[in-house]
Each structure stands twice: as structure tokens, then as C-alpha cells.
N, CA, C, O and CB atoms as a CASP TS submission, in Angstrom:
PFRMAT TS
TARGET T0000
AUTHOR 0000-0000-0000
METHOD Language model
MODEL 1
PARENT N/A
ATOM      1  N   MET     1       7.246   0.454  -6.979  1.00  0.00           N
ATOM      2  CA  MET     1       6.327   1.650  -6.996  1.00  0.00           C
ATOM      3  C   MET     1       5.151   1.199  -7.567  1.00  0.00           C
ATOM      4  O   MET     1       5.282   0.554  -8.607  1.00  0.00           O
ATOM      5  CB  MET     1       6.844   2.869  -7.758  1.00  0.00           C
ATOM      6  N   TYR     2       3.725   1.429  -7.023  1.00  0.00           N
ATOM      7  CA  TYR     2       2.890   1.032  -8.135  1.00  0.00           C
ATOM      8  C   TYR     2       2.032   2.240  -8.397  1.00  0.00           C
ATOM      9  O   TYR     2       2.072   3.091  -7.508  1.00  0.00           O
ATOM     10  CB  TYR     2       2.035  -0.276  -7.838  1.00  0.00           C
ATOM     11  N   GLN     3       1.293   2.481  -9.397  1.00  0.00           N
ATOM     12  CA  GLN     3       0.169   3.564  -9.844  1.00  0.00           C
ATOM     13  C   GLN     3      -0.716   2.988  -9.907  1.00  0.00           C
ATOM     14  O   GLN     3      -0.711   1.934 -10.541  1.00  0.00           O
ATOM     15  CB  GLN     3       0.199   4.301 -10.999  1.00  0.00           C
ATOM     16  N   THR     4      -1.815   3.439  -9.286  1.00  0.00           N
ATOM     17  CA  THR     4      -3.217   3.515  -9.137  1.00  0.00           C
ATOM     18  C   THR     4      -3.794   4.475 -10.113  1.00  0.00           C
ATOM     19  O   THR     4      -3.283   5.549 -10.430  1.00  0.00           O
ATOM     20  CB  THR     4      -3.576   3.886  -7.766  1.00  0.00           C
ATOM     21  N   GLY     5      -5.318   3.801 -10.721  1.00  0.00           N
ATOM     22  CA  GLY     5      -6.054   5.074 -11.565  1.00  0.00           C
ATOM     23  C   GLY     5      -7.265   4.211 -12.157  1.00  0.00           C
ATOM     24  O   GLY     5      -7.187   3.023 -12.472  1.00  0.00           O
ATOM     25  N   SER     6      -8.171   4.863 -12.231  1.00  0.00           N
ATOM     26  CA  SER     6      -9.663   4.166 -12.761  1.00  0.00           C
ATOM     27  C   SER     6      -9.588   4.691 -14.447  1.00  0.00           C
ATOM     28  O   SER     6      -9.030   5.685 -14.913  1.00  0.00           O
ATOM     29  CB  SER     6     -11.399   4.974 -11.724  1.00  0.00           C
ATOM     30  N   SER     7     -10.159   3.907 -14.945  1.00  0.00           N
ATOM     31  CA  SER     7     -10.365   4.316 -16.037  1.00  0.00           C
ATOM     32  C   SER     7     -11.948   4.495 -16.692  1.00  0.00           C
ATOM     33  O   SER     7     -12.340   4.583 -17.855  1.00  0.00           O
ATOM     34  CB  SER     7      -9.585   3.523 -16.660  1.00  0.00           C
ATOM     35  N   SER     8     -12.585   4.503 -15.511  1.00  0.00           N
ATOM     36  CA  SER     8     -13.634   4.953 -16.198  1.00  0.00           C
ATOM     37  C   SER     8     -14.304   6.411 -14.888  1.00  0.00           C
ATOM     38  O   SER     8     -13.876   6.697 -13.770  1.00  0.00           O
ATOM     39  CB  SER     8     -14.794   3.352 -16.581  1.00  0.00           C
ATOM     40  N   LEU     9     -15.614   7.095 -15.804  1.00  0.00           N
ATOM     41  CA  LEU     9     -16.200   8.083 -15.009  1.00  0.00           C
ATOM     42  C   LEU     9     -16.599   8.052 -13.604  1.00  0.00           C
ATOM     43  O   LEU     9     -17.324   7.192 -13.102  1.00  0.00           O
ATOM     44  CB  LEU     9     -17.141   8.366 -15.558  1.00  0.00           C
ATOM     45  N   PHE    10     -15.926   9.334 -12.837  1.00  0.00           N
ATOM     46  CA  PHE    10     -15.617   9.539 -11.665  1.00  0.00           C
ATOM     47  C   PHE    10     -14.808   8.053 -10.497  1.00  0.00           C
ATOM     48  O   PHE    10     -15.341   8.009  -9.388  1.00  0.00           O
ATOM     49  CB  PHE    10     -17.033  10.115 -11.267  1.00  0.00           C
ATOM     50  N   GLY    11     -13.921   7.221 -10.679  1.00  0.00           N
ATOM     51  CA  GLY    11     -13.191   6.644 -10.425  1.00  0.00           C
ATOM     52  C   GLY    11     -14.272   5.131 -10.505  1.00  0.00           C
ATOM     53  O   GLY    11     -13.667   4.087 -10.264  1.00  0.00           O
ATOM     54  N   ILE    12     -15.441   5.026 -10.750  1.00  0.00           N
ATOM     55  CA  ILE    12     -15.923   3.657 -10.459  1.00  0.00           C
ATOM     56  C   ILE    12     -16.038   2.752 -11.498  1.00  0.00           C
ATOM     57  O   ILE    12     -15.856   2.926 -12.703  1.00  0.00           O
ATOM     58  CB  ILE    12     -17.116   3.679  -9.894  1.00  0.00           C
ATOM     59  N   SER    13     -16.465   1.459 -10.693  1.00  0.00           N
ATOM     60  CA  SER    13     -15.730   0.144 -11.120  1.00  0.00           C
ATOM     61  C   SER    13     -14.480  -0.018 -11.528  1.00  0.00           C
ATOM     62  O   SER    13     -13.683  -0.241 -10.617  1.00  0.00           O
ATOM     63  CB  SER    13     -16.260  -0.378 -12.030  1.00  0.00           C
ATOM     64  N   ALA    14     -13.805   0.043 -13.216  1.00  0.00           N
ATOM     65  CA  ALA    14     -12.828  -0.335 -13.474  1.00  0.00           C
ATOM     66  C   ALA    14     -11.045   0.075 -13.150  1.00  0.00           C
ATOM     67  O   ALA    14     -10.435   0.583 -14.091  1.00  0.00           O
ATOM     68  CB  ALA    14     -13.227  -0.319 -14.424  1.00  0.00           C
ATOM     69  N   GLN    15     -10.282  -0.167 -11.814  1.00  0.00           N
ATOM     70  CA  GLN    15      -9.821   0.180 -11.051  1.00  0.00           C
ATOM     71  C   GLN    15      -8.280  -0.841 -11.831  1.00  0.00           C
ATOM     72  O   GLN    15      -8.335  -1.992 -12.264  1.00  0.00           O
ATOM     73  CB  GLN    15     -10.688   0.033  -9.610  1.00  0.00           C
ATOM     74  N   GLN    16      -7.135   0.013 -11.784  1.00  0.00           N
ATOM     75  CA  GLN    16      -5.917  -0.412 -12.548  1.00  0.00           C
ATOM     76  C   GLN    16      -5.127   0.076 -11.669  1.00  0.00           C
ATOM     77  O   GLN    16      -4.952   1.152 -11.097  1.00  0.00           O
ATOM     78  CB  GLN    16      -5.651   0.059 -14.001  1.00  0.00           C
ATOM     79  N   THR    17      -4.604  -1.148 -11.689  1.00  0.00           N
ATOM     80  CA  THR    17      -2.795  -0.830 -10.636  1.00  0.00           C
ATOM     81  C   THR    17      -1.832  -1.810 -11.942  1.00  0.00           C
ATOM     82  O   THR    17      -1.952  -2.821 -12.634  1.00  0.00           O
ATOM     83  CB  THR    17      -2.649  -2.088  -8.120  1.00  0.00           C
ATOM     84  N   LYS    18      -0.676  -0.474 -11.614  1.00  0.00           N
ATOM     85  CA  LYS    18       0.460  -1.320 -12.746  1.00  0.00           C
ATOM     86  C   LYS    18       1.844  -0.734 -11.849  1.00  0.00           C
ATOM     87  O   LYS    18       1.908   0.091 -10.938  1.00  0.00           O
ATOM     88  CB  LYS    18       0.413  -0.610 -14.944  1.00  0.00           C
ATOM     89  N   CYS    19       3.017  -1.639 -12.615  1.00  0.00           N
ATOM     90  CA  CYS    19       4.106  -1.271 -11.598  1.00  0.00           C
ATOM     91  C   CYS    19       4.950  -0.388 -12.539  1.00  0.00           C
ATOM     92  O   CYS    19       5.386  -0.822 -13.606  1.00  0.00           O
ATOM     93  CB  CYS    19       4.994  -2.637 -10.891  1.00  0.00           C
ATOM     94  N   ILE    20       5.145   0.768 -12.135  1.00  0.00           N
ATOM     95  CA  ILE    20       6.262   2.151 -12.558  1.00  0.00           C
ATOM     96  C   ILE    20       7.329   2.196 -12.978  1.00  0.00           C
ATOM     97  O   ILE    20       7.840   2.582 -14.029  1.00  0.00           O
ATOM     98  CB  ILE    20       6.646   2.902 -11.741  1.00  0.00           C
ATOM     99  N   LYS    21       8.056   1.264 -11.017  1.00  0.00           N
ATOM    100  CA  LYS    21       9.476   1.619 -10.670  1.00  0.00           C
ATOM    101  C   LYS    21       9.727   0.233 -10.048  1.00  0.00           C
ATOM    102  O   LYS    21       8.956  -0.684 -10.331  1.00  0.00           O
ATOM    103  CB  LYS    21       9.736   3.033  -9.610  1.00  0.00           C
ATOM    104  N   THR    22      10.627   0.057  -9.327  1.00  0.00           N
ATOM    105  CA  THR    22      11.038  -1.399  -8.790  1.00  0.00           C
ATOM    106  C   THR    22      12.582  -0.794  -8.409  1.00  0.00           C
ATOM    107  O   THR    22      13.329  -0.316  -9.263  1.00  0.00           O
ATOM    108  CB  THR    22      10.950  -2.946 -10.147  1.00  0.00           C
ATOM    109  N   PHE    23      12.831  -0.875  -7.341  1.00  0.00           N
ATOM    110  CA  PHE    23      14.109  -1.167  -6.227  1.00  0.00           C
ATOM    111  C   PHE    23      14.538  -1.993  -6.236  1.00  0.00           C
ATOM    112  O   PHE    23      13.967  -2.797  -6.973  1.00  0.00           O
ATOM    113  CB  PHE    23      14.064  -1.172  -5.047  1.00  0.00           C
ATOM    114  N   THR    24      16.140  -2.685  -5.327  1.00  0.00           N
ATOM    115  CA  THR    24      16.770  -3.413  -5.147  1.00  0.00           C
ATOM    116  C   THR    24      16.686  -2.901  -3.913  1.00  0.00           C
ATOM    117  O   THR    24      16.637  -1.708  -3.616  1.00  0.00           O
ATOM    118  CB  THR    24      17.750  -3.641  -5.863  1.00  0.00           C
ATOM    119  N   THR    25      16.661  -4.311  -2.835  1.00  0.00           N
ATOM    120  CA  THR    25      17.027  -3.764  -1.670  1.00  0.00           C
ATOM    121  C   THR    25      18.172  -5.237  -1.339  1.00  0.00           C
ATOM    122  O   THR    25      18.463  -6.044  -2.222  1.00  0.00           O
ATOM    123  CB  THR    25      15.510  -3.363  -0.508  1.00  0.00           C
ATOM    124  N   GLN    26      18.633  -5.311  -0.045  1.00  0.00           N
ATOM    125  CA  GLN    26      19.201  -6.310   0.495  1.00  0.00           C
ATOM    126  C   GLN    26      18.616  -6.860   1.015  1.00  0.00           C
ATOM    127  O   GLN    26      17.785  -6.370   1.779  1.00  0.00           O
ATOM    128  CB  GLN    26      19.970  -6.225   1.042  1.00  0.00           C
ATOM    129  N   PRO    27      18.826  -8.535   0.792  1.00  0.00           N
ATOM    130  CA  PRO    27      18.052  -9.573   1.075  1.00  0.00           C
ATOM    131  C   PRO    27      17.919  -9.685   2.378  1.00  0.00           C
ATOM    132  O   PRO    27      18.883  -9.756   3.141  1.00  0.00           O
ATOM    133  CB  PRO    27      18.455 -10.669   0.561  1.00  0.00           C
ATOM    134  N   PHE    28      16.687  -9.710   2.746  1.00  0.00           N
ATOM    135  CA  PHE    28      16.246  -9.768   4.650  1.00  0.00           C
ATOM    136  C   PHE    28      15.363 -11.111   4.787  1.00  0.00           C
ATOM    137  O   PHE    28      14.344 -11.547   4.251  1.00  0.00           O
ATOM    138  CB  PHE    28      14.988  -8.130   5.344  1.00  0.00           C
ATOM    139  N   ILE    29      16.430 -11.625   5.953  1.00  0.00           N
ATOM    140  CA  ILE    29      15.903 -13.415   6.227  1.00  0.00           C
ATOM    141  C   ILE    29      15.033 -13.041   7.887  1.00  0.00           C
ATOM    142  O   ILE    29      15.439 -12.937   9.044  1.00  0.00           O
ATOM    143  CB  ILE    29      17.864 -15.004   6.508  1.00  0.00           C
ATOM    144  N   PRO    30      13.815 -12.938   7.288  1.00  0.00           N
ATOM    145  CA  PRO    30      13.612 -12.956   8.982  1.00  0.00           C
ATOM    146  C   PRO    30      13.406 -14.484   9.865  1.00  0.00           C
ATOM    147  O   PRO    30      13.119 -15.600   9.432  1.00  0.00           O
ATOM    148  CB  PRO    30      12.108 -12.041   9.287  1.00  0.00           C
ATOM    149  N   PRO    31      13.699 -13.984  11.347  1.00  0.00           N
ATOM    150  CA  PRO    31      13.943 -15.165  12.230  1.00  0.00           C
ATOM    151  C   PRO    31      12.640 -16.593  11.506  1.00  0.00           C
ATOM    152  O   PRO    31      11.764 -16.230  10.720  1.00  0.00           O
ATOM    153  CB  PRO    31      13.553 -14.496  14.221  1.00  0.00           C
ATOM    154  N   ALA    32      12.712 -17.554  11.780  1.00  0.00           N
ATOM    155  CA  ALA    32      11.930 -18.805  11.617  1.00  0.00           C
ATOM    156  C   ALA    32      10.253 -18.352  11.946  1.00  0.00           C
ATOM    157  O   ALA    32       9.354 -18.303  11.107  1.00  0.00           O
ATOM    158  CB  ALA    32      12.589 -20.070  12.774  1.00  0.00           C
ATOM    159  N   ASN    33      10.132 -18.018  13.551  1.00  0.00           N
ATOM    160  CA  ASN    33       9.105 -18.365  14.245  1.00  0.00           C
ATOM    161  C   ASN    33       8.323 -16.668  13.987  1.00  0.00           C
ATOM    162  O   ASN    33       7.102 -16.633  14.143  1.00  0.00           O
ATOM    163  CB  ASN    33       9.580 -19.009  15.953  1.00  0.00           C
ATOM    164  N   ALA    34       8.888 -15.628  13.689  1.00  0.00           N
ATOM    165  CA  ALA    34       8.655 -14.077  13.443  1.00  0.00           C
ATOM    166  C   ALA    34       7.694 -14.473  11.756  1.00  0.00           C
ATOM    167  O   ALA    34       7.700 -15.328  10.870  1.00  0.00           O
ATOM    168  CB  ALA    34      10.624 -12.890  13.294  1.00  0.00           C
ATOM    169  N   ASN    35       6.711 -12.748  12.256  1.00  0.00           N
ATOM    170  CA  ASN    35       5.840 -12.363  11.105  1.00  0.00           C
ATOM    171  C   ASN    35       6.609 -11.919  10.339  1.00  0.00           C
ATOM    172  O   ASN    35       7.026 -10.959  10.988  1.00  0.00           O
ATOM    173  CB  ASN    35       4.803 -11.481  11.263  1.00  0.00           C
ATOM    174  N   PRO    36       7.252 -11.892   9.187  1.00  0.00           N
ATOM    175  CA  PRO    36       8.068 -10.725   8.436  1.00  0.00           C
ATOM    176  C   PRO    36       7.138  -9.654   7.954  1.00  0.00           C
ATOM    177  O   PRO    36       7.730  -8.611   7.677  1.00  0.00           O
ATOM    178  CB  PRO    36       8.892 -11.276   7.128  1.00  0.00           C
ATOM    179  N   LEU    37       5.816  -9.631   7.777  1.00  0.00           N
ATOM    180  CA  LEU    37       5.188  -8.448   7.922  1.00  0.00           C
ATOM    181  C   LEU    37       5.522  -7.113   8.512  1.00  0.00           C
ATOM    182  O   LEU    37       5.650  -6.002   7.998  1.00  0.00           O
ATOM    183  CB  LEU    37       4.356  -8.742   8.403  1.00  0.00           C
ATOM    184  N   LYS    38       5.669  -7.728  10.254  1.00  0.00           N
ATOM    185  CA  LYS    38       5.695  -7.304  10.943  1.00  0.00           C
ATOM    186  C   LYS    38       7.073  -6.367  11.253  1.00  0.00           C
ATOM    187  O   LYS    38       7.285  -5.364  11.934  1.00  0.00           O
ATOM    188  CB  LYS    38       5.264  -8.118  11.494  1.00  0.00           C
ATOM    189  N   LEU    39       7.906  -7.255  10.367  1.00  0.00           N
ATOM    190  CA  LEU    39       9.732  -6.735  10.642  1.00  0.00           C
ATOM    191  C   LEU    39       9.618  -5.594  10.033  1.00  0.00           C
ATOM    192  O   LEU    39       9.997  -4.580  10.619  1.00  0.00           O
ATOM    193  CB  LEU    39      11.198  -7.686   9.877  1.00  0.00           C
ATOM    194  N   VAL    40       9.046  -5.514   8.667  1.00  0.00           N
ATOM    195  CA  VAL    40       9.523  -3.963   8.001  1.00  0.00           C
ATOM    196  C   VAL    40       8.280  -3.243   7.955  1.00  0.00           C
ATOM    197  O   VAL    40       7.093  -3.564   8.009  1.00  0.00           O
ATOM    198  CB  VAL    40      10.229  -3.966   6.324  1.00  0.00           C
ATOM    199  N   ARG    41       8.771  -2.425   7.866  1.00  0.00           N
ATOM    200  CA  ARG    41       7.673  -0.916   7.691  1.00  0.00           C
ATOM    201  C   ARG    41       7.930   0.119   6.281  1.00  0.00           C
ATOM    202  O   ARG    41       9.076   0.389   5.921  1.00  0.00           O
ATOM    203  CB  ARG    41       8.046   0.311   9.241  1.00  0.00           C
ATOM    204  N   LEU    42       7.053   0.496   5.759  1.00  0.00           N
ATOM    205  CA  LEU    42       7.349   1.796   4.705  1.00  0.00           C
ATOM    206  C   LEU    42       6.720   2.967   5.573  1.00  0.00           C
ATOM    207  O   LEU    42       5.683   2.970   6.236  1.00  0.00           O
ATOM    208  CB  LEU    42       6.481   1.665   2.958  1.00  0.00           C
ATOM    209  N   VAL    43       7.675   3.973   5.363  1.00  0.00           N
ATOM    210  CA  VAL    43       7.800   5.046   6.002  1.00  0.00           C
ATOM    211  C   VAL    43       7.639   6.048   4.383  1.00  0.00           C
ATOM    212  O   VAL    43       8.275   5.923   3.336  1.00  0.00           O
ATOM    213  CB  VAL    43       9.343   5.055   7.067  1.00  0.00           C
ATOM    214  N   TRP    44       6.682   6.887   4.701  1.00  0.00           N
ATOM    215  CA  TRP    44       6.492   7.962   3.241  1.00  0.00           C
ATOM    216  C   TRP    44       7.264   9.473   4.214  1.00  0.00           C
ATOM    217  O   TRP    44       6.725   9.934   5.220  1.00  0.00           O
ATOM    218  CB  TRP    44       4.071   8.306   2.539  1.00  0.00           C
ATOM    219  N   ILE    45       8.552  10.006   3.630  1.00  0.00           N
ATOM    220  CA  ILE    45       9.602  10.889   4.286  1.00  0.00           C
ATOM    221  C   ILE    45       8.812  12.248   3.548  1.00  0.00           C
ATOM    222  O   ILE    45       8.444  13.132   4.321  1.00  0.00           O
ATOM    223  CB  ILE    45      11.524  10.506   3.820  1.00  0.00           C
ATOM    224  N   ASP    46       8.574  12.409   2.227  1.00  0.00           N
ATOM    225  CA  ASP    46       7.568  13.303   1.679  1.00  0.00           C
ATOM    226  C   ASP    46       7.534  12.853   0.199  1.00  0.00           C
ATOM    227  O   ASP    46       8.279  12.035  -0.341  1.00  0.00           O
ATOM    228  CB  ASP    46       7.931  14.912   1.886  1.00  0.00           C
ATOM    229  N   ALA    47       6.612  13.490  -0.294  1.00  0.00           N
ATOM    230  CA  ALA    47       5.914  13.036  -1.379  1.00  0.00           C
ATOM    231  C   ALA    47       6.975  12.153  -2.758  1.00  0.00           C
ATOM    232  O   ALA    47       6.611  11.587  -3.789  1.00  0.00           O
ATOM    233  CB  ALA    47       5.137  14.486  -1.890  1.00  0.00           C
ATOM    234  N   ARG    48       8.576  12.417  -2.076  1.00  0.00           N
ATOM    235  CA  ARG    48       8.903  11.897  -3.225  1.00  0.00           C
ATOM    236  C   ARG    48       9.945  10.894  -2.908  1.00  0.00           C
ATOM    237  O   ARG    48      10.479  10.187  -3.763  1.00  0.00           O
ATOM    238  CB  ARG    48       9.294  12.902  -4.175  1.00  0.00           C
ATOM    239  N   THR    49      10.234  10.860  -1.527  1.00  0.00           N
ATOM    240  CA  THR    49      10.799   9.778  -0.458  1.00  0.00           C
ATOM    241  C   THR    49      10.493   8.437   0.203  1.00  0.00           C
ATOM    242  O   THR    49      10.426   8.877   1.351  1.00  0.00           O
ATOM    243  CB  THR    49      10.867  10.298   0.427  1.00  0.00           C
ATOM    244  N   VAL    50      10.291   7.322   0.321  1.00  0.00           N
ATOM    245  CA  VAL    50      10.022   6.503   1.085  1.00  0.00           C
ATOM    246  C   VAL    50      11.317   5.827   1.693  1.00  0.00           C
ATOM    247  O   VAL    50      12.369   5.469   1.164  1.00  0.00           O
ATOM    248  CB  VAL    50       9.159   5.732   0.465  1.00  0.00           C
ATOM    249  N   ALA    51      10.879   5.784   2.938  1.00  0.00           N
ATOM    250  CA  ALA    51      11.905   4.588   4.122  1.00  0.00           C
ATOM    251  C   ALA    51      11.453   3.082   4.102  1.00  0.00           C
ATOM    252  O   ALA    51      10.346   2.543   4.105  1.00  0.00           O
ATOM    253  CB  ALA    51      11.680   5.022   6.020  1.00  0.00           C
ATOM    254  N   LEU    52      12.639   2.656   4.082  1.00  0.00           N
ATOM    255  CA  LEU    52      12.222   1.185   3.959  1.00  0.00           C
ATOM    256  C   LEU    52      13.256   0.914   5.575  1.00  0.00           C
ATOM    257  O   LEU    52      14.471   1.035   5.733  1.00  0.00           O
ATOM    258  CB  LEU    52      12.829   0.178   2.062  1.00  0.00           C
ATOM    259  N   LEU    53      11.962   0.442   6.761  1.00  0.00           N
ATOM    260  CA  LEU    53      12.557   0.153   8.086  1.00  0.00           C
ATOM    261  C   LEU    53      12.986  -1.071   8.508  1.00  0.00           C
ATOM    262  O   LEU    53      12.849  -1.784   7.514  1.00  0.00           O
ATOM    263  CB  LEU    53      11.790   0.466   8.962  1.00  0.00           C
ATOM    264  N   LEU    54      13.321  -1.581   9.188  1.00  0.00           N
ATOM    265  CA  LEU    54      14.169  -3.017   8.830  1.00  0.00           C
ATOM    266  C   LEU    54      13.231  -2.887  10.873  1.00  0.00           C
ATOM    267  O   LEU    54      12.747  -1.910  11.445  1.00  0.00           O
ATOM    268  CB  LEU    54      16.840  -3.089   8.242  1.00  0.00           C
ATOM    269  N   ALA    55      13.381  -4.420  11.347  1.00  0.00           N
ATOM    270  CA  ALA    55      13.135  -4.739  13.084  1.00  0.00           C
ATOM    271  C   ALA    55      14.410  -4.564  13.708  1.00  0.00           C
ATOM    272  O   ALA    55      14.475  -4.553  14.937  1.00  0.00           O
ATOM    273  CB  ALA    55      12.599  -6.395  13.520  1.00  0.00           C
ATOM    274  N   ASP    56      15.743  -4.384  12.783  1.00  0.00           N
ATOM    275  CA  ASP    56      17.176  -4.851  13.229  1.00  0.00           C
ATOM    276  C   ASP    56      17.702  -2.796  13.484  1.00  0.00           C
ATOM    277  O   ASP    56      18.734  -2.386  14.014  1.00  0.00           O
ATOM    278  CB  ASP    56      18.310  -6.151  11.484  1.00  0.00           C
ATOM    279  N   GLY    57      16.756  -2.096  12.990  1.00  0.00           N
ATOM    280  CA  GLY    57      17.272  -0.710  12.975  1.00  0.00           C
ATOM    281  C   GLY    57      17.511  -0.203  11.781  1.00  0.00           C
ATOM    282  O   GLY    57      17.410   1.021  11.696  1.00  0.00           O
ATOM    283  N   THR    58      17.918  -1.039  10.440  1.00  0.00           N
ATOM    284  CA  THR    58      18.332  -0.229   9.327  1.00  0.00           C
ATOM    285  C   THR    58      17.070  -0.039   8.720  1.00  0.00           C
ATOM    286  O   THR    58      16.055  -0.682   8.454  1.00  0.00           O
ATOM    287  CB  THR    58      19.412  -0.837   8.381  1.00  0.00           C
ATOM    288  N   GLU    59      17.758   1.644   8.551  1.00  0.00           N
ATOM    289  CA  GLU    59      16.712   2.273   7.148  1.00  0.00           C
ATOM    290  C   GLU    59      17.713   2.606   6.017  1.00  0.00           C
ATOM    291  O   GLU    59      18.859   3.014   6.207  1.00  0.00           O
ATOM    292  CB  GLU    59      15.720   3.959   7.532  1.00  0.00           C
ATOM    293  N   SER    60      17.094   2.362   4.726  1.00  0.00           N
ATOM    294  CA  SER    60      16.834   2.363   3.166  1.00  0.00           C
ATOM    295  C   SER    60      16.323   3.414   2.991  1.00  0.00           C
ATOM    296  O   SER    60      15.347   3.449   3.740  1.00  0.00           O
ATOM    297  CB  SER    60      16.007   1.356   2.534  1.00  0.00           C
ATOM    298  N   ARG    61      16.424   4.622   2.248  1.00  0.00           N
ATOM    299  CA  ARG    61      15.776   5.473   1.378  1.00  0.00           C
ATOM    300  C   ARG    61      15.998   5.434   0.138  1.00  0.00           C
ATOM    301  O   ARG    61      17.026   5.121  -0.463  1.00  0.00           O
ATOM    302  CB  ARG    61      15.923   6.557   1.650  1.00  0.00           C
ATOM    303  N   TYR    62      14.419   5.956  -0.457  1.00  0.00           N
ATOM    304  CA  TYR    62      14.542   5.643  -1.920  1.00  0.00           C
ATOM    305  C   TYR    62      13.498   6.612  -2.422  1.00  0.00           C
ATOM    306  O   TYR    62      12.278   6.561  -2.264  1.00  0.00           O
ATOM    307  CB  TYR    62      14.258   4.016  -2.358  1.00  0.00           C
ATOM    308  N   ARG    63      14.224   7.495  -3.054  1.00  0.00           N
ATOM    309  CA  ARG    63      13.891   8.464  -3.832  1.00  0.00           C
ATOM    310  C   ARG    63      12.822   8.166  -5.203  1.00  0.00           C
ATOM    311  O   ARG    63      13.471   7.769  -6.171  1.00  0.00           O
ATOM    312  CB  ARG    63      15.188   8.957  -4.194  1.00  0.00           C
ATOM    313  N   VAL    64      11.682   8.251  -5.407  1.00  0.00           N
ATOM    314  CA  VAL    64      10.727   7.772  -6.297  1.00  0.00           C
ATOM    315  C   VAL    64       9.915   8.926  -7.209  1.00  0.00           C
ATOM    316  O   VAL    64       9.055   8.579  -8.019  1.00  0.00           O
ATOM    317  CB  VAL    64       9.769   6.963  -5.439  1.00  0.00           C
TER
END
């Protein structure tokens, strides 16, 4: 999970992004001819829950 922020007045210029939490998931090996970015989706369920959806119907939810 990443946090973004600005270190300047009104958010102009100096944008910063930092990793604040990581999660371990099961390995995912896409088919050789597939675009892996089209095989997974991240969907926010609510303000603190995100779901990882795989093309095979697998869903994993994470509280952040």
C-alpha cells in the first residue's frame, strides 16, 4: 500500500510516494500469451478493504 502526499504549498510541485504496508499473496503465473495487467484487478470494497480479483475467479481481501 502506498501513501502519496505533497511537501509544498497547495500541493504544487514536490509530490512524494512511499510504501507504508505490504501484503503477501499467492504466486500468480499468467498464461504465456496473456497480458498480466488485464488478468488481475484491485477493487476497493470500502475505505479500509481492498479485494484482489484474478481472472480465474479467485478473490482475496485485505484490510489496510
